[in-house]
C-alpha positions in Angstrom: 124.1 -42.0 -60.8 127.5 -42.3 -58.9 126.1 -40.7 -55.6 123.4 -43.3 -55.7 126.0 -46.0 -56.3 128.0 -44.8 -53.3 125.0 -45.0 -51.1 124.1 -48.5 -52.2 127.8 -49.6 -51.4 127.8 -47.7 -48.0 124.1 -49.5 -47.2 125.5 -52.8 -48.2 128.3 -52.5 -46.1 126.5 -51.3 -43.0 124.2 -54.6 -43.6 126.9 -56.7 -43.4 128.0 -55.6 -40.0 124.6 -56.4 -38.5 124.7 -59.2 -35.9 120.9 -59.9 -36.0 119.7 -63.2 -37.1 116.6 -65.4 -37.3 116.3 -69.3 -36.7 114.0 -69.6 -39.9 113.9 -67.8 -43.0 111.3 -67.9 -45.8 112.7 -66.7 -49.3 110.8 -66.4 -52.4 113.1 -66.7 -55.8 111.7 -64.5 -58.5 113.3 -63.6 -61.9 113.1 -64.2 -65.5 113.2 -67.3 -67.4 116.8 -68.6 -67.6 118.1 -65.8 -65.0 119.5 -68.9 -62.8 116.6 -69.1 -60.0 116.8 -72.6 -59.5 120.4 -72.7 -59.6 120.7 -70.1 -56.9 118.3 -72.3 -55.0 120.4 -75.2 -55.2 123.5 -73.2 -54.2 121.6 -71.9 -50.9 120.7 -75.2 -49.9 123.9 -77.1 -50.8 122.2 -79.8 -53.0 120.3 -80.0 -56.2 116.6 -80.1 -55.3 115.4 -77.7 -58.2 115.8 -78.8 -61.9 117.9 -76.3 -63.8 119.5 -76.2 -67.2 120.0 -73.6 -69.8 116.6 -72.9 -71.7 114.6 -70.1 -73.8 111.3 -71.4 -72.0 110.6 -71.9 -68.3 112.1 -75.1 -66.8 109.9 -74.4 -63.6 106.3 -74.7 -64.7 104.8 -74.3 -61.3 105.9 -73.1 -57.6 107.7 -75.4 -55.9 108.7 -75.2 -52.0 111.5 -76.8 -50.5 113.4 -76.9 -47.0 116.9 -77.1 -45.7 119.4 -75.9 -43.3 122.3 -73.9 -43.6 124.6 -73.8 -40.6 121.8 -74.5 -38.1 119.2 -72.3 -39.4 116.2 -73.6 -41.0 115.7 -72.1 -44.5 112.3 -72.4 -46.6 113.1 -71.4 -50.7 110.0 -71.3 -53.0 110.9 -71.2 -56.5 108.4 -69.5 -59.1 108.1 -69.6 -62.9 109.4 -67.0 -64.9 107.1 -64.3 -63.4 109.0 -61.5 -64.7 109.4 -61.9 -68.2 108.2 -59.3 -70.4 104.8 -60.6 -71.5 103.9 -60.9 -67.8 101.4 -58.3 -66.6 101.6 -56.4 -63.0 98.4 -58.3 -62.3 99.6 -61.7 -63.1 103.1 -61.1 -60.9 100.6 -59.9 -58.1 98.7 -63.1 -58.3 101.7 -64.9 -58.0 103.1 -63.1 -55.1 99.8 -64.1 -53.3 100.3 -67.4 -54.1 103.9 -67.3 -52.7 102.4 -65.6 -49.6 99.8 -68.5 -49.2 102.6 -71.1 -49.7 105.2 -69.7 -47.1 102.2 -69.0 -44.7 102.4 -66.7 -42.7 104.4 -65.0 -45.2 107.9 -64.9 -46.9 110.7 -62.9 -45.2 112.3 -62.0 -48.1 112.3 -61.7 -52.1 115.2 -62.9 -54.0 115.3 -60.8 -57.0 117.4 -62.8 -59.4 119.0 -61.3 -62.1 121.6 -62.6 -64.7 125.0 -60.6 -65.4 125.2 -59.3 -68.9 124.3 -56.6 -71.0 121.6 -54.2 -69.8 119.2 -54.6 -72.8 115.9 -53.1 -73.4 114.2 -56.2 -72.3 116.2 -56.3 -69.1 115.0 -52.8 -68.4 111.6 -53.6 -68.9 111.8 -56.7 -66.5 113.3 -54.4 -63.9 110.3 -51.9 -64.2 107.9 -54.6 -64.0 109.4 -55.5 -60.6 109.6 -52.0 -59.1 105.7 -51.5 -60.7 104.5 -55.1 -59.6 106.0 -55.2 -56.2 105.7 -51.6 -55.1 108.1 -50.2 -52.7 107.1 -51.6 -49.8 107.6 -55.1 -51.0 111.2 -53.9 -52.2 112.0 -53.3 -48.9 111.8 -56.9 -48.4 113.9 -57.8 -51.2 117.6 -58.5 -52.0 119.0 -58.5 -55.6 121.2 -61.5 -56.4 123.4 -61.3 -59.5 124.2 -64.8 -61.1 126.7 -66.2 -63.3 129.4 -64.4 -61.1 132.0 -66.2 -63.1 131.4 -64.0 -65.7 133.0 -61.3 -63.9 136.7 -60.4 -65.1 139.2 -60.5 -62.3 139.4 -57.0 -60.6 135.8 -55.9 -61.6 132.7 -55.9 -59.7 129.1 -56.1 -60.4 128.6 -52.7 -59.5 131.2 -51.1 -62.0 130.3 -53.5 -65.0 126.4 -53.5 -64.8 124.7 -51.4 -62.0 126.4 -48.1 -63.0 125.8 -48.9 -66.6 122.1 -49.0 -66.0 119.7 -46.4 -64.3 116.8 -48.4 -64.0 119.0 -51.1 -62.2 120.4 -48.5 -60.0 116.9 -47.5 -58.8 115.9 -51.2 -58.3 119.0 -51.7 -56.1 118.4 -48.5 -54.3 114.7 -49.7 -53.8 116.0 -52.7 -52.2 118.0 -50.6 -49.5 121.1 -51.1 -51.6 121.2 -54.8 -50.9 122.8 -57.0 -53.4 124.9 -60.0 -53.8 126.8 -62.0 -56.5 126.4 -65.7 -56.9 128.4 -68.0 -58.8 126.3 -71.3 -59.3 129.0 -73.2 -61.1 131.0 -73.4 -57.7 127.7 -74.9 -55.5 130.2 -75.5 -52.8 131.1 -72.1 -52.0 129.3 -71.3 -48.8 130.8 -67.6 -48.4 128.3 -66.3 -50.9 125.4 -68.2 -49.0 126.8 -66.5 -45.8 126.7 -63.0 -47.4 123.4 -63.4 -48.9 122.0 -64.5 -45.3 123.9 -61.6 -43.6 122.1 -59.0 -45.7 118.6 -60.8 -45.2 119.4 -60.5 -41.6 120.1 -56.9 -41.7 117.0 -56.2 -43.7 114.8 -58.4 -41.3 116.6 -56.3 -38.4 115.6 -53.0 -40.5 112.0 -54.4 -41.1 111.5 -55.4 -37.1 111.9 -59.0 -37.8 108.7 -59.1 -39.8 107.6 -60.8 -42.7 105.8 -59.9 -46.0 101.9 -61.0 -45.0 98.8 -61.0 -46.8 97.8 -57.3 -45.3 101.0 -56.0 -46.9 100.2 -57.7 -50.2 96.8 -56.3 -49.7 98.2 -52.9 -49.3 100.5 -53.4 -52.5 97.6 -54.5 -54.5 95.5 -51.3 -53.6 98.5 -49.2 -54.3 98.9 -51.1 -57.7 95.3 -50.7 -58.3 95.7 -47.2 -57.4 98.9 -46.7 -59.5 97.1 -48.4 -62.6 93.9 -46.3 -62.0 96.2 -42.9 -62.1 98.0 -44.4 -65.2 94.7 -45.4 -66.7 93.4 -41.6 -65.7 96.4 -40.2 -67.1 96.4 -42.3 -70.0 93.1 -41.1 -70.8 93.8 -37.6 -70.2 96.6 -38.0 -73.0 94.1 -39.8 -75.1 91.8 -36.7 -74.7 94.7 -34.6 -75.2 95.8 -36.3 -78.1 92.3 -36.5 -79.4 92.2 -32.4 -79.0 95.3 -32.3 -80.9 94.2 -34.8 -83.5 90.9 -32.9 -84.0 93.0 -29.4 -83.8 95.5 -30.9 -86.3 92.6 -32.1 -88.5 91.0 -28.7 -88.6 94.4 -27.2 -89.2 95.0 -29.8 -91.8 91.4 -28.9 -93.3 92.4 -25.2 -93.3 95.8 -25.9 -94.9 94.0 -27.9 -97.6 91.8 -24.8 -98.3 94.6 -22.7 -98.3 96.7 -25.2 -100.4 93.6 -25.2 -102.9 93.1 -21.7 -102.9 96.8 -21.5 -103.6 96.7 -24.1 -106.2 93.7 -22.3 -108.1 95.9 -19.0 -107.7 98.8 -21.2 -108.8 96.6 -22.5 -111.5 95.4 -19.1 -112.8 99.2 -17.6 -112.6 100.4 -20.7 -114.8 97.8 -20.0 -117.2 98.5 -16.4 -117.4 102.4 -17.2 -117.7 101.5 -19.7 -120.4 99.3 -17.3 -122.2 102.2 -14.5 -121.9 104.6 -17.2 -122.7 102.5 -18.0 -126.0 102.4 -14.4 -126.6 106.0 -13.9 -126.6 106.6 -17.0 -128.7 104.2 -15.5 -131.1 105.8 -12.0 -130.8 109.2 -13.6 -131.2 108.1 -15.6 -134.2 106.7 -12.5 -135.5 110.0 -10.6 -135.1 112.1 -13.4 -136.4 109.8 -13.4 -139.4 110.1 -9.5 -140.0 113.9 -10.1 -139.5 114.1 -12.7 -142.0 112.3 -10.8 -144.4 114.1 -7.8 -143.7 117.4 -9.6 -144.1 116.1 -11.4 -147.3 115.3 -8.1 -148.7 118.3 -6.5 -147.7 120.2 -9.5 -149.0 118.2 -9.2 -152.4 118.9 -5.4 -152.2 122.8 -6.3 -152.0 122.2 -8.8 -154.8 120.8 -6.4 -157.1 123.2 -3.6 -156.1 126.3 -6.1 -156.5 124.6 -7.0 -160.1 124.1 -3.6 -160.9 127.9 -3.0 -159.9 129.1 -5.9 -162.0 126.7 -4.7 -165.1 127.8 -0.9 -164.4 131.6 -2.4 -164.5 130.9 -4.5 -167.4 129.4 -1.2 -169.1 132.3 0.9 -168.1 134.7 -1.5 -169.4 132.7 -2.0 -172.7 132.4 1.9 -172.9 136.4 2.0 -171.9 137.0 -0.5 -175.1 134.6 1.4 -177.3 136.3 4.7 -176.3 139.6 3.2 -177.0 138.3 1.9 -180.3 136.8 5.4 -180.9 140.1 7.0 -180.0 141.7 4.4 -182.1 139.2 5.5 -185.0 139.7 9.2 -184.3 143.7 8.8 -184.4 143.1 7.0 -187.7 140.6 9.7 -189.0 142.8 12.5 -187.9 145.8 10.5 -189.6 143.6 10.4 -192.7 142.5 14.1 -192.3 146.1 15.1 -192.1 147.3 13.0 -195.0 144.1 14.4 -196.9 145.0 17.7 -196.0 148.5 17.3 -197.1 147.3 16.0 -200.3 144.9 18.8 -200.8 147.9 21.4 -199.7 150.2 19.6 -202.1 147.5 19.6 -204.7 146.7 23.1 -204.0 150.3 24.1 -204.2 150.5 22.3 -207.2 147.2 24.6 -208.6 148.7 27.5 -207.3 151.9 26.9 -209.1 150.0 25.9 -212.1 147.8 28.9 -211.6 150.6 31.2 -211.1 152.3 29.8 -213.9 149.2 30.2 -216.2 148.7 33.7 -214.8 152.1 34.6 -215.4 151.7 33.0 -219.0 148.1 35.0 -219.4 149.9 38.4 -218.3 152.6 38.0 -220.5 149.9 37.1 -223.3 147.9 40.0 -222.1 150.4 42.6 -221.6 151.2 41.5 -224.9 147.7 42.0 -226.4 145.7 44.3 -224.1 147.4 45.4 -220.9 144.5 46.9 -218.9 141.3 44.5 -219.8 143.3 41.8 -219.5 144.9 42.4 -216.1 141.5 42.9 -214.5 140.4 39.6 -216.1 143.5 37.9 -215.0 143.2 39.1 -211.3 139.4 38.3 -211.3 140.2 34.7 -212.5 143.2 34.2 -210.1 140.5 35.6 -206.9 138.1 32.8 -207.9 140.5 30.1 -208.2 141.9 30.7 -205.0 138.3 31.1 -203.4 137.4 27.8 -204.7 140.7 26.2 -203.2 139.7 27.6 -199.8 136.0 26.8 -200.0 137.3 22.8 -201.0 139.5 22.7 -197.9 137.0 24.0 -195.3 134.6 21.6 -196.5 136.8 18.6 -195.9 137.5 19.9 -192.7 134.0 20.4 -191.7 133.0 17.0 -193.0 135.6 15.4 -191.0 134.5 16.7 -187.7 131.0 16.1 -188.3 131.5 12.5 -188.9 133.6 12.2 -186.0 131.1 13.7 -183.5 128.3 11.1 -185.2 130.5 8.4 -184.3 130.8 9.7 -180.7 127.1 10.2 -180.3 126.2 6.6 -181.6 128.4 5.3 -178.4 126.8 7.6 -176.0 129.9 9.4 -175.4 129.5 12.6 -173.1 132.0 15.0 -175.2 132.3 16.0 -179.0 135.0 17.6 -181.0 134.8 21.0 -182.3 
């Protein structure tokens, strides 16, 4: 973009050095509504001949032609409505160009493309694009770009730095006009230098164009070029539409295939989901069965543990009872032993007394037998003494045997695993 700007700047400077001039100049003011076309015409003629005010709608409702002089040169200006608004079609712009050619017969020398200084918005870019499309490259060679509201420029800045270099479409438009542009401050309408600069650019343009004007033949050629361009655009549009249609059909087919694939995948997914649900249900059932089995097993184990604990408690109570009974039996046995020992002692004492008595009696009988009959009596005494001694031993053994039998009977009654011999 910078190289194009340098080229534009060099072309503009070269145009200012041209010394060619024409006594009559016919000019057409073109631009958007509110761009300052009427104010620019007033500044060129040095007086207020066109209505101008800030408005969103076009003040100039129809073309108006006004003539005047500037430093001995005859100037004819044609102010047009807002032809370059975004809602205008190229055919409407061509129609107004044809009308301007007829009103400035035999044709205008220059088209002044009036653009307001400001932000290069999308609407501005669209207007610039329509200018290039409607007028064509041949008409742009008869054009000069006029930037209005020069008072908005900050000191030390140029329209090239703050506007042209920022907008590619504007660079291409100025390049199509041969790099010809100037800045107007319509707030100082008495400033003649800006008019002189404009006319110098027009003179250099006219010299480059061989001092010819933009006539009806050129307009017809531009209309033919525009028609061909529109036809080419229409053909390209049809091709794009056909291509888009094919793409849409291919996309529809692809979408249908995708739909079929999706349906197939959905069916498979449904089957898989059903299978997973069935498997999950089986797993749940199996899990429940295992849980039930584990619960029953746990309950059985708990019951067995409870039974074992109860058996252990019963066995412990039984052992304690047996120990208590054994303790009581031992006490009884000890008492029985004591009683038996006491009985034995009494029997022994009784036997001792019986022996002593028997001995005493035996001694007495012996003495008596000795006295009466020694031999028969001795045998009788021995026999009697032996019988008494046998009787005492028999009684003592019986007492002991009866005591042991009674003790064993008592042990058997408490289920003791032992006996006393």
